[in-house]
Backbone as ProteinMPNN parsed JSONL, in Angstrom:
{"seq_chain_A": "MFTSTSRYANLEIAKYTTLDRRVIAYVRRRFLPPLIDGDFFEHEVIDGDRLDNVTARYLGDPEQFWRVCDVNTDLQPDDLTAEPGRRIRISPLGGV", "coords_chain_A": {"N_chain_A": [[28.826, -109.807, -59.533], [31.657, -109.026, -58.186], [32.569, -109.074, -54.805], [31.065, -108.089, -52.054], [32.885, -106.492, -50.067], [34.377, -105.156, -51.947], [36.573, -103.439, -53.697], [35.101, -102.47, -55.851], [32.794, -102.938, -55.749], [30.482, -101.217, -55.756], [30.28, -99.769, -58.064], [29.092, -99.445, -61.575], [28.743, -101.359, -64.162], [29.921, -101.377, -67.33], [29.448, -101.716, -71.142], [30.801, -102.505, -74.024], [31.15, -103.017, -77.352], [32.957, -103.876, -79.908], [33.781, -103.299, -83.165], [33.991, -105.629, -84.59], [31.769, -106.694, -83.141], [32.159, -107.993, -80.845], [31.786, -108.246, -77.506], [32.236, -106.113, -74.486], [32.695, -106.313, -71.403], [33.282, -103.858, -68.94], [34.649, -101.955, -65.496], [33.108, -99.178, -64.427], [35.094, -96.019, -63.995], [36.445, -95.388, -60.465], [36.123, -92.975, -58.902], [37.304, -91.057, -55.43], [35.577, -89.967, -53.152], [36.075, -86.649, -51.166], [38.293, -85.922, -48.748], [37.529, -85.792, -44.967], [38.652, -83.86, -42.98], [39.07, -85.851, -39.564], [37.751, -87.857, -39.979], [39.774, -90.236, -39.72], [42.655, -91.945, -37.989], [45.751, -92.121, -37.11], [48.506, -93.872, -37.981], [52.059, -95.156, -37.028], [54.283, -96.119, -39.241], [56.63, -99.049, -38.803], [59.528, -100.532, -38.881], [59.63, -103.317, -41.238], [56.929, -103.665, -41.286], [53.677, -104.034, -43.226], [51.742, -103.86, -45.561], [49.239, -105.808, -45.509], [49.382, -106.875, -43.559], [49.006, -104.411, -41.766], [46.522, -103.299, -42.251], [45.05, -105.623, -41.049], [45.236, -105.619, -38.997], [43.249, -103.54, -37.776], [41.459, -103.111, -39.481], [40.291, -105.676, -39.394], [40.456, -107.221, -42.158], [42.596, -107.958, -44.0], [42.907, -107.692, -46.943], [41.409, -105.558, -47.842], [43.548, -103.647, -47.949], [43.437, -101.491, -49.844], [41.135, -99.588, -48.827], [42.87, -98.13, -47.223], [44.948, -97.118, -48.556], [43.544, -95.397, -50.249], [42.527, -93.638, -48.432], [45.156, -92.493, -48.112], [45.423, -91.139, -50.238], [46.646, -93.115, -52.267], [48.167, -94.997, -54.631], [50.105, -96.944, -55.074], [50.53, -99.569, -52.94], [52.82, -100.425, -51.294], [54.107, -98.235, -51.325], [53.246, -97.143, -49.146], [54.46, -98.494, -46.221], [57.061, -98.615, -46.777], [59.02, -96.619, -45.558], [60.337, -96.314, -42.605], [58.718, -94.528, -39.751], [56.988, -93.28, -41.106], [53.699, -91.765, -41.072], [51.086, -93.059, -41.593], [47.406, -92.869, -42.6], [44.258, -94.115, -41.235], [40.926, -95.031, -41.51], [38.709, -95.516, -39.617], [36.345, -96.035, -40.095], [36.747, -97.836, -42.484], [37.307, -96.898, -45.036], [36.838, -93.593, -46.917]], "CA_chain_A": [[30.472, -109.956, -60.079], [32.492, -108.619, -57.382], [32.326, -108.996, -53.589], [30.599, -106.655, -50.951], [33.789, -105.767, -49.367], [35.774, -105.123, -53.268], [36.362, -101.402, -53.993], [34.625, -102.32, -57.305], [31.626, -103.526, -55.653], [28.978, -100.611, -55.984], [30.319, -99.592, -59.571], [28.129, -99.938, -62.687], [29.726, -102.316, -65.242], [29.508, -100.866, -68.653], [29.667, -102.7, -71.942], [31.584, -101.856, -75.421], [30.84, -103.548, -78.684], [33.67, -103.662, -81.144], [33.721, -103.491, -84.881], [33.441, -107.76, -85.192], [30.402, -107.232, -82.623], [32.346, -108.168, -79.611], [31.313, -107.361, -76.227], [33.923, -106.006, -73.884], [32.433, -105.789, -69.971], [34.387, -103.055, -67.522], [33.966, -101.329, -64.639], [33.327, -97.441, -64.933], [35.753, -95.447, -63.311], [35.995, -95.175, -59.243], [36.276, -91.871, -58.062], [37.368, -91.152, -54.452], [35.143, -88.567, -52.365], [37.101, -85.759, -50.672], [38.349, -86.879, -47.263], [37.47, -85.084, -44.181], [39.431, -83.864, -41.416], [38.741, -86.578, -38.394], [37.425, -89.325, -40.451], [40.959, -90.753, -39.965], [43.55, -91.557, -37.334], [47.758, -92.196, -37.656], [49.424, -94.979, -37.528], [53.443, -95.051, -37.368], [54.853, -97.457, -39.464], [57.475, -99.442, -38.041], [60.441, -101.259, -39.931], [58.927, -104.436, -41.357], [55.704, -103.402, -41.327], [53.465, -104.464, -44.353], [50.113, -102.99, -45.757], [48.347, -105.978, -45.556], [49.047, -106.587, -41.401], [48.098, -103.099, -40.55], [44.847, -103.545, -42.488], [44.323, -106.889, -40.392], [44.878, -104.893, -37.6], [42.642, -101.796, -37.616], [40.024, -103.549, -40.094], [39.859, -106.787, -39.399], [40.578, -107.695, -43.273], [43.893, -107.624, -44.417], [42.485, -107.605, -48.322], [40.983, -104.119, -47.807], [44.433, -102.516, -47.833], [43.09, -100.358, -50.858], [41.273, -98.378, -48.405], [44.371, -97.57, -46.543], [45.33, -96.568, -50.036], [42.21, -94.665, -50.632], [42.19, -92.249, -47.42], [46.243, -91.375, -47.861], [45.264, -90.978, -51.899], [48.345, -93.583, -52.674], [48.093, -95.879, -55.751], [51.356, -98.042, -54.968], [50.505, -99.958, -51.518], [54.183, -100.792, -50.452], [55.242, -97.094, -50.445], [52.386, -96.641, -47.675], [54.753, -99.435, -45.215], [58.186, -98.605, -47.069], [59.356, -95.853, -45.169], [59.947, -96.253, -40.729], [58.37, -93.554, -39.054], [55.918, -92.068, -41.142], [52.808, -91.582, -40.139], [50.121, -93.077, -42.796], [45.942, -92.344, -41.939], [43.689, -94.97, -40.971], [39.688, -94.373, -41.722], [38.152, -96.414, -38.358], [34.763, -96.338, -41.146], [37.166, -98.911, -43.411], [37.634, -96.059, -46.133], [36.731, -92.188, -47.39]], "C_chain_A": [[31.345, -109.827, -59.201], [32.096, -108.828, -55.771], [31.944, -107.879, -52.696], [31.905, -105.574, -50.655], [34.733, -105.361, -50.898], [35.467, -103.623, -53.119], [35.442, -101.131, -55.329], [33.317, -102.44, -57.314], [29.899, -102.46, -55.961], [29.36, -99.895, -57.449], [29.751, -99.856, -60.61], [29.124, -100.791, -63.678], [28.824, -101.683, -66.482], [30.084, -101.843, -69.762], [30.229, -101.992, -73.384], [31.561, -103.047, -76.271], [31.958, -103.168, -79.428], [33.486, -103.693, -82.219], [33.302, -104.86, -85.004], [32.826, -107.585, -83.84], [30.65, -108.214, -81.243], [31.96, -107.821, -78.624], [32.091, -107.241, -75.141], [32.716, -105.464, -72.695], [33.294, -104.856, -69.922], [33.531, -101.949, -66.991], [34.19, -99.611, -64.799], [34.615, -97.248, -64.021], [35.275, -95.016, -61.744], [37.003, -93.807, -58.744], [36.046, -91.371, -56.589], [36.447, -89.878, -53.996], [35.927, -87.505, -51.211], [36.826, -86.424, -49.019], [38.193, -85.936, -45.97], [38.012, -84.676, -42.862], [38.715, -84.341, -40.111], [37.938, -87.676, -38.756], [38.42, -90.35, -40.788], [41.774, -91.122, -38.363], [44.746, -92.365, -37.545], [48.066, -93.571, -36.981], [50.917, -95.134, -38.119], [54.104, -96.137, -37.878], [56.269, -97.601, -38.838], [58.531, -100.433, -39.36], [59.795, -102.594, -39.72], [57.67, -104.453, -41.52], [55.052, -103.746, -43.081], [52.446, -104.165, -44.374], [49.019, -104.509, -45.074], [48.02, -106.521, -43.618], [48.425, -105.585, -40.763], [46.81, -102.968, -40.824], [44.211, -104.189, -41.455], [44.126, -106.328, -39.188], [44.031, -104.052, -37.106], [41.345, -102.19, -38.878], [39.795, -104.485, -40.181], [40.541, -108.079, -40.559], [41.72, -107.226, -43.918], [44.113, -107.205, -46.556], [41.749, -106.098, -48.431], [42.374, -102.836, -47.439], [44.114, -101.485, -48.895], [42.108, -99.493, -49.745], [41.678, -97.811, -47.623], [45.006, -96.708, -47.501], [44.493, -95.436, -50.115], [42.355, -93.187, -49.474], [43.831, -92.013, -47.333], [46.389, -91.16, -49.43], [46.371, -91.617, -52.248], [47.936, -94.543, -53.672], [49.126, -97.153, -55.702], [51.267, -98.238, -53.335], [51.626, -99.875, -50.941], [54.67, -99.12, -50.476], [54.577, -96.9, -49.243], [54.028, -97.381, -46.932], [56.929, -99.051, -45.709], [59.351, -97.831, -46.212], [59.233, -95.894, -43.43], [59.695, -94.823, -40.858], [57.487, -92.641, -39.752], [54.274, -92.309, -40.835], [51.783, -91.958, -41.435], [47.941, -93.32, -41.902], [44.956, -94.143, -42.637], [42.048, -95.231, -41.015], [39.392, -95.359, -40.597], [36.758, -97.215, -39.42], [35.279, -97.19, -42.045], [37.173, -98.062, -44.626], [37.377, -94.742, -46.357], [34.983, -91.686, -47.531]], "O_chain_A": [[32.162, -110.738, -59.338], [30.885, -108.641, -55.654], [32.566, -106.817, -52.686], [31.975, -104.367, -50.884], [35.949, -105.313, -50.716], [34.557, -102.939, -52.651], [35.119, -100.033, -55.781], [32.602, -102.226, -58.293], [28.754, -102.82, -56.233], [28.356, -99.388, -57.948], [29.92, -101.069, -60.735], [30.338, -100.591, -63.691], [27.608, -101.537, -66.605], [30.984, -102.641, -69.502], [29.911, -100.826, -73.62], [31.998, -104.097, -75.8], [31.992, -101.96, -79.659], [32.578, -104.51, -82.371], [32.232, -105.14, -85.544], [33.329, -108.406, -83.072], [29.813, -108.931, -80.695], [31.614, -106.645, -78.735], [32.685, -108.25, -74.762], [31.979, -104.5, -72.904], [34.168, -104.852, -70.788], [32.541, -101.329, -67.381], [35.191, -99.009, -65.189], [35.109, -98.187, -63.397], [34.185, -94.484, -61.533], [38.175, -93.741, -58.372], [34.875, -91.197, -56.255], [36.663, -88.798, -54.545], [36.357, -88.144, -50.251], [35.918, -86.993, -48.413], [39.062, -85.068, -46.054], [37.733, -85.232, -41.8], [37.921, -83.598, -39.534], [37.455, -88.408, -37.892], [38.287, -91.161, -41.704], [41.347, -90.39, -37.471], [44.619, -93.368, -38.246], [47.899, -94.075, -35.87], [51.123, -95.226, -39.329], [54.5, -97.047, -37.15], [56.96, -96.661, -38.445], [58.155, -100.84, -40.459], [59.455, -103.058, -38.632], [57.241, -105.5, -42.004], [55.823, -103.712, -44.04], [51.867, -104.089, -43.29], [48.138, -104.264, -44.251], [47.053, -106.528, -42.856], [47.686, -105.569, -39.779], [45.975, -102.617, -39.99], [43.185, -103.775, -40.916], [43.145, -106.454, -38.455], [44.082, -103.812, -35.9], [40.389, -101.429, -39.024], [38.977, -104.712, -41.072], [40.939, -109.212, -40.289], [41.76, -106.081, -44.368], [45.04, -106.692, -47.182], [41.693, -105.702, -49.595], [42.307, -101.712, -46.943], [44.707, -100.426, -48.689], [42.46, -98.319, -49.855], [41.032, -96.889, -47.124], [45.545, -95.647, -47.186], [45.086, -94.364, -49.993], [42.277, -91.999, -49.79], [44.077, -91.25, -46.398], [47.533, -91.007, -49.858], [47.287, -90.875, -52.602], [46.898, -95.033, -53.227], [48.882, -98.215, -56.275], [51.73, -97.423, -52.537], [51.609, -99.194, -49.915], [55.55, -98.763, -49.692], [55.223, -96.504, -48.273], [54.95, -96.605, -47.184], [57.846, -99.284, -44.921], [60.482, -98.314, -46.152], [58.167, -95.551, -42.919], [60.18, -94.054, -41.688], [57.182, -91.526, -39.328], [53.948, -93.335, -40.238], [51.702, -91.092, -42.307], [47.594, -93.862, -40.853], [44.957, -94.838, -43.653], [41.899, -96.018, -40.081], [40.127, -96.329, -40.779], [36.366, -98.381, -39.478], [34.359, -97.608, -42.749], [36.963, -98.825, -45.569], [38.12, -94.321, -45.471], [34.696, -90.55, -47.909]]}, "name": "protein", "num_of_chains": 1, "seq": "MFTSTSRYANLEIAKYTTLDRRVIAYVRRRFLPPLIDGDFFEHEVIDGDRLDNVTARYLGDPEQFWRVCDVNTDLQPDDLTAEPGRRIRISPLGGV"}
């Protein structure tokens, strides 16, 4: 259902049956493993940085922005590059 690089690739697909017997499939909740010091390096945000470009530069794929969000425990991707000078963590392994 999801590509191998999706944040949902390894999650279980669950099903819920409504009272009128419709079956609704959904992805189970995703939990982040604990971050271990040394599992990342830092990028200093400059004016005009976009997370997709930063992710393409370091991870080789702009669609992997969610991995940078994970390692920074941030749910709003745009917040990560909104403030020049901010240091954001990037995992060389592509995630936590």
